[in-house]
N, C-alpha and C positions, 0 to 999 in steps of 0.2 A: 143468324149465326150464334153459336154459344158464347157465353161470356168468357173473357180472357182467363186462362188458368193461372193461378197465382205463382209467381216466381219463374215462369217460362217465357221464352222469347216468342213473340207472335210472328209467324212467317206466312207468306204466300209463296207457293211454288208454281212457276210458269214453265211448262215442259212440252215436249213433243214425243211421247213414248213410242219407240225406243227402249232397247234392253237396258242401257245404263240409266236412262230416265227412271225406269221401273225400279232399279236398284237404289236410285237416289230417293224415291218415294219410300221405299222400304226402310232406308236409313233414317229419314226424317220422322216417319211415324213411330219408329222404335226408340227415338232419342228423347229422354225425359227433359232435356233442356228446351225443346221446341214445342210450341203450340201451333200446329198446322191449321191455320184459319180457313184456307181455301186452296184449291188447286185449279190453275187455269191452263188451257191447252192451246197450241198453235201449230200451224203447218211447219214441217221440217223433215224429220226422218220419215214421216208418213204424211199423207194428206190430212187436212184439219179434222175431217169427220172421223178418221181412224184414230187420230191422236186423242180426241175426246173419248171415244169408245175405250181405247186402251188405258187411259188414265182412270176411267171409272172402274174397269175391271181390276186394275192393279191396286187401287185404293181399297176396293171391297175385299180383295183377296188378302192383302197384308193386314188391314185393320182387323179382319176376322180371326187372324191367327195370333193376335196379341193376347197376353194373359188377361188383361182387362180391356176388351175391345173398345168400349165406349161408342160415341157417335162419330162416324167418319166425316171428314171435312167435305163440304160441297165441291163439286167439280163443274167448272164453267167452260163452255166451248168458246174458242177464239178465232182469230183471223185466219182466213183460208188462203190469202195471197200476200206476198211482200208489199211494201208500200208502193213500189213501182210496178206492181202486178208482175206479170211474167210467171214462168214455171220453174220449178226446182227439179234438177236431174237427180232422181232417187235410185238409179240403178245400183250404185255401190251400197247405198243405205239398205236396200232389200237384201243384199248379200250378207251384210253385217247383222241386221236385226230380224231377218226372216221376212217372208212376204206379208205378214200381218203386223210387223213391228215389234212383236213380243216373242220372237223365237218360234213362231207358229205354235205356241204353247197351248192355246185354247182350241186348236184343231183336234187336240188329243184329249182335252178335258172340257167339261161343261164350265163355261165362264161364270163367275159370280157377277152380281149386278147390284148397283146402288139403287135404293128405292127412289122413284120420282126423278124429276129433272129440275134444277133450279132455274128460275127466270133470270134473264139478263145475260149479256155476253161478257167475255173475259175482260176487255178493257174497262168496262163499267164496274165489274166486280173489283178490279184492281183499284180504281179510283175511289169506290165506296169505302174500301178498307183504308186507303191512304188518307182520305179526308177524316175518317173517324178516329184513326189510331195515330196518325202523325209519326213522330220519331220513335214510337214504341213498336213500329212495324218494320220488318226486314223482308225485302223481296229477293227471292232466289230464282234466277232465270237460267235455265239449262237447255234452252232451245233458241231459235231465232227470236229476235227482240221486237217483233212486230206488235204484239199486244201492248208491251210497255211503251213503245213509241206512240201508238195511237192514244194511250192514256196521257202521255206528255203533251201531245198536241191539243188535247181537250182541256187539260188543267195542269199546266207546268208547275204552278205554285204548290199544288197538292203533292205532286210527284217529287218536287225538290225537298219537301218536308218530311219524307220518310226517313227512318233511322239508317237505312243503308240498302244498297242493291248489290248483291253478289252475283256475278255473271260468269258462267262457264263459256269461255269464248276467247278467240284470238290466238296468235302465235307471235312471240316477241323475238326470241333468239334462235328460232328453228324454223324449218319449212312448214307450210300449211299442210292440211290433210285432204284438201279438195282441189287446190291449185298450188303452184310453187310457193305462194306466200300467204294464202288465205285459209283460215280454219272454217269448218262447215257452218257453224251457227252464224258467224259474222257474214260469211259469204252469201248465205241465203237472203239476207236483207241488210246490206251495208248502210243504207240510209237510216234504217231503224236503229242500228247500233250507234251510229254517229249521234243521233238525237238523244238516246238514253245516256251515253257516256257524258254528254254535256248538259244534262237536265238540271244540274245543281245539287243533286243528292250525293252523299258519300258513296262512291262506287269502288268495288273490288273486282278485279279482273283475274280470273283463274283460268289460264289458257294452257295450250299444249305443252309449254315449257315444263309445267309441273304435272299435268294430268297424264301425259304419256308415260310418266314414271309411276303412276298409281295403278299397279297391276295386281289383280286377284288371280293367283295361280289356280289352275284347274284342280290341283290336288287338295286345295283348301275346301272344296265342296264334295270331296269323296265321302262315302259312307253316310252315317247319320240317318235322320228320319225323313218323313214325307216332305217336309218343307225344303230340306236340303236337296232332295231328289228333284223337286220342282225347279229349284234354282239351276240345277245342272241342265235341265231341259230348256229353261229360259235362255241360258247363255250359249247353248250348243252352236248355233250358227255364227255367233260372235267369235267363239274360240276357233271354229273351223277356218274362218276368214283370217284370224290372227296367225294361225299356223301357216297358212298358204302365203301370206303376204309379208309377215314380219318374223316368221320362225318362232313365234311366241305361243306357248301353251297356257293361255290365260285370257282374262277379260280386262280391258282397260277401263278403269273406273272414273271416266271423265266427270260425269255429273254427280256421282256420290262425293267426289272430292269437294265440289262447290258447296254441297250441304255441310260437309264436315268443317270446312273453313268458316261457315256461318256460325258453327258451334264453337270451334276452337281455332282462332286465327293463327295461333302459334304453331300449327302444323306446317305452315309455309313461311318463307321469308319474302317480305315485300319491299318494293321501292315505290315511292310516290312520284309519279311522272305524268306529264301531259300525254294524252293518247288521242290520236285522230284516226279516222277510218277512211280509206281510199274508196270513194264512191263513183269514180269514173268508169268507163266502159272498157278500159284496156286490161292487160294481163295482171295488173296489180289490184284489180277490183276486190274489195273485201279485206285488204291487208290492214292490220292494226299497226299503226306507225307510232313507235315509242322511242323517244330520244334517250339513249342510255350512255351517251358520251360522258366521260368523267368530268369534263368542265361545263357540262350543260346544267342550267338551273333546274331544280327539281320540279318547278311548275312555271308556266308562262304567266306574265302579268295578267291579273284578272281571272285566272283559271284556278280551280281548286285542286286539280290533279286527280289521278286515279291510282289507287293502290294496286300495283301490278305484282302478281305472284311470280317469283323467279327461281325459287328453290323449295324442295319438299323433303320432309323427314318421312321417307317411304315406309320404313318398318313401323314407325309409330302410327301412321295413318292406317296401315293394313290391320294392325292390332285393334285400333279404334273401330274400324268398320266391322270386323268379324265379331268383336265383342258385342256390338249392338244387334247384329243378326241373331246372336244366341238367345235373344229375348223372345224370339218367335216360337210358338208351339210347333213341335215337329222338327226342330233343328237337330236335336240329338237322336 
């Protein structure tokens, strides 16, 4: 892997592309504050082999449109099943993200490709960077947390020593989006989420309470050049689903918000609270349990607590996101 770029935060992005995962990669690659050292993929919105393929296509595409493309980060394939095995119901995911996970974008276009394939799987790639970089590394996880949990099981000390883990997941003060109480990423692998939230590293949880308010209106992608037209095609099934089910003409930027928070935490308001995940088999499986009572202590004895995002400056975030996308050739 290339040497650390001076003055930039080293990050690894763990994802399950996914339309909004692809937009999160676009944001990260275009942000001068970040040095994307690697991308790892996991089952979630799509099966693991598709997630790996989609991430490679997205990284190659976005990196190639930057004014100074440079060397793209390596992409590592990851876990194909949750810790407890079992299958994920993706019927709604395919409606949102298209049958290929990227809005069926590359059914109409020849997909780009990264040269070669790196050796090693995602959990090992995560551990290699964690051991080498320690607290100068931030992990941004925008899919189910299986890869990170496997890394924790292999070397908890190394994972506890990273500078931070930013997770897109959970729902605190609102219903879930896959069950009455559970958000998709956490529900896909609750046992993994519980392990990562309690691994000892500083954790930030960016859940539906804020991401549901991070909406890219469709009108923001009108006009422009070839890149903006490609983005319109990418988000088309997402927008169609949002119109049918939420009456919303836009794309909810769940995963890009997690990347943005890793760059500028002031976009959201946090409270530091103990968080646990319901791992039983009942209707609450996958629920993120956060004690927000006024008289509750901010953390339990012996627990470091999790920074939980509870409020968002929506206009500022949207300006931030669009400003970064303007860096790509073909936006205008």
